[in-house]
C-alpha positions as MATLAB code, in Angstrom:
seq = 'MLDWLTDGLLGSNSLWIMFSSAFLSATVLPGNSEIIFLFLTAPFIGAVFSIDLFELLVAAVLGNTLGGMTTYMIGRWFPKLEQKNLQHSWALNNIQRYGIWTLLLSWLPIVGDAFCAMAGWLRFNWLKSLLLIMIGKLFRYTLLLLISQI';
ca = [
      -6.579   23.006   21.870;
      -4.708   24.924   19.167;
      -6.541   28.194   19.765;
      -3.390   29.845   21.087;
      -1.633   29.010   17.812;
      -4.339   30.283   15.506;
      -5.008   33.377   17.622;
      -1.317   34.276   17.676;
      -0.527   33.408   14.080;
      -3.693   34.611   12.412;
      -4.492   37.513   14.690;
      -2.898   40.928   14.760;
       0.534   39.353   15.280;
       0.749   37.616   11.905;
       2.873   40.333   10.254;
       5.301   40.466   13.194;
       5.568   36.695   13.255;
       6.227   36.680    9.496;
       8.841   39.452    9.823;
      10.604   37.716   12.734;
      10.594   34.325   11.053;
      11.924   35.807    7.808;
      14.650   37.674    9.702;
      15.776   34.550   11.546;
      15.661   32.484    8.344;
      18.174   34.823    6.702;
      20.674   34.338    9.509;
      22.286   31.118   10.667;
      19.324   30.555   12.999;
      16.323   28.474   11.896;
      13.209   30.471   11.089;
      11.030   28.369    8.760;
       9.729   31.475    7.019;
       8.628   29.578    3.912;
       6.279   27.368    5.917;
       4.759   30.320    7.760;
       4.476   32.350    4.541;
       2.779   29.524    2.640;
       0.414   28.902    5.558;
      -0.577   32.570    5.807;
      -1.047   32.940    2.039;
      -3.107   29.778    1.606;
      -6.481   30.588   -0.012;
      -8.492   28.836    2.722;
      -6.808   31.009    5.376;
      -7.482   34.175    3.384;
     -11.153   33.252    3.080;
     -11.570   33.000    6.851;
      -9.142   35.666    8.091;
      -8.415   39.005    6.475;
      -4.687   38.870    5.807;
      -3.425   41.429    3.311;
      -1.097   39.539    0.962;
       0.832   42.667   -0.012;
       1.533   43.542    3.634;
       2.583   39.956    4.270;
       4.927   40.045    1.257;
       6.460   43.328    2.461;
       6.957   41.952    5.997;
       8.623   38.804    4.645;
      10.911   40.645    2.212;
      11.940   43.293    4.754;
      12.611   40.742    7.477;
      14.576   38.459    5.182;
      16.538   41.365    3.685;
      17.468   42.736    7.121;
      18.495   39.250    8.185;
      20.666   38.945    5.075;
      22.265   42.303    5.815;
      22.899   41.198    9.400;
      24.781   38.203    8.011;
      26.606   40.601    5.651;
      27.678   42.740    8.633;
      28.844   39.656   10.535;
      31.004   38.831    7.505;
      32.546   42.325    7.662;
      33.743   41.648   11.218;
      36.109   38.968    9.970;
      39.623   40.059    9.000;
      40.044   41.227    5.428;
      40.597   38.490    2.854;
      44.199   37.438    2.380;
      44.868   35.736   -0.955;
      47.756   33.595    0.265;
      46.969   30.453    2.241;
      43.324   30.619    1.187;
      41.380   27.424    0.549;
      38.574   28.142   -1.888;
      35.130   26.778   -1.210;
      32.427   26.474   -3.843;
      30.570   29.546   -2.558;
      33.737   31.638   -2.352;
      34.793   30.618   -5.866;
      31.401   31.661   -7.235;
      31.238   34.940   -5.375;
      34.744   35.848   -6.548;
      33.947   34.758  -10.104;
      30.570   36.499  -10.484;
      31.121   39.279   -7.966;
      28.340   41.169   -6.303;
      25.741   39.710   -8.700;
      25.943   36.469   -6.739;
      23.798   38.186   -4.100;
      20.788   37.785   -6.391;
      20.990   34.144   -5.257;
      20.959   35.058   -1.566;
      17.483   33.519   -1.302;
      18.867   30.006   -1.839;
      18.902   27.770    1.238;
      22.283   27.337    2.982;
      24.526   28.890    0.282;
      22.504   32.122    0.247;
      23.552   32.862    3.826;
      27.152   32.071    2.897;
      26.949   34.460   -0.070;
      25.776   37.277    2.234;
      28.528   36.617    4.780;
      31.200   36.399    2.081;
      29.977   39.628    0.485;
      30.640   41.351    3.796;
      33.964   39.589    4.202;
      35.029   40.649    0.703;
      33.889   44.210    1.533;
      31.345   44.527   -1.285;
      29.543   47.868   -1.403;
      26.827   47.684    1.276;
      24.219   49.710   -0.645;
      24.554   47.599   -3.801;
      24.553   44.481   -1.627;
      21.361   45.629    0.095;
      19.640   46.235   -3.237;
      20.653   42.880   -4.746;
      19.775   40.939   -1.593;
      16.356   42.634   -1.530;
      15.716   41.787   -5.194;
      16.626   38.140   -4.539;
      14.376   37.954   -1.473;
      11.509   39.641   -3.352;
      11.848   37.019   -6.086;
      11.720   34.223   -3.503;
       8.587   35.380   -1.703;
       6.807   36.446   -4.899;
       7.395   32.951   -6.264;
       6.054   31.435   -3.030;
       3.022   33.728   -3.197;
       2.275   32.646   -6.766;
       2.668   28.976   -5.823;
       0.327   29.370   -2.862;
      -2.420   30.838   -5.044;
      -2.517   27.914   -7.484;
];
């Protein structure tokens, strides 16, 4: 009954599904990449199907990083920040206080997406933003990989 699910998820499409889910998870759309990642890295799945954990990690990090940069670019479309008449939110206060380094926390649920969008809105350097977002996403999925192997 669930053959279509296991064939699609555990077959040759698993890396594309992981990439797509990770990309969507880093935008405002739901992607559930953590659930898919933990499922695909579970030891009992690896014993039955040959899923390369390094390739899966790369697919997840690249997808999530590109999704974060998409959110960054969406933030750049908004008009440049005007200091007058600005109501400060928690995320905006933190990103203005800690600067570009806040993007290391871009892996956090909900506020991570806001950090990426605000980095674009505040016109942070895109190359530095890309690097810091990627480091944050790598931390997230490496932590999930370690948890799944316990």
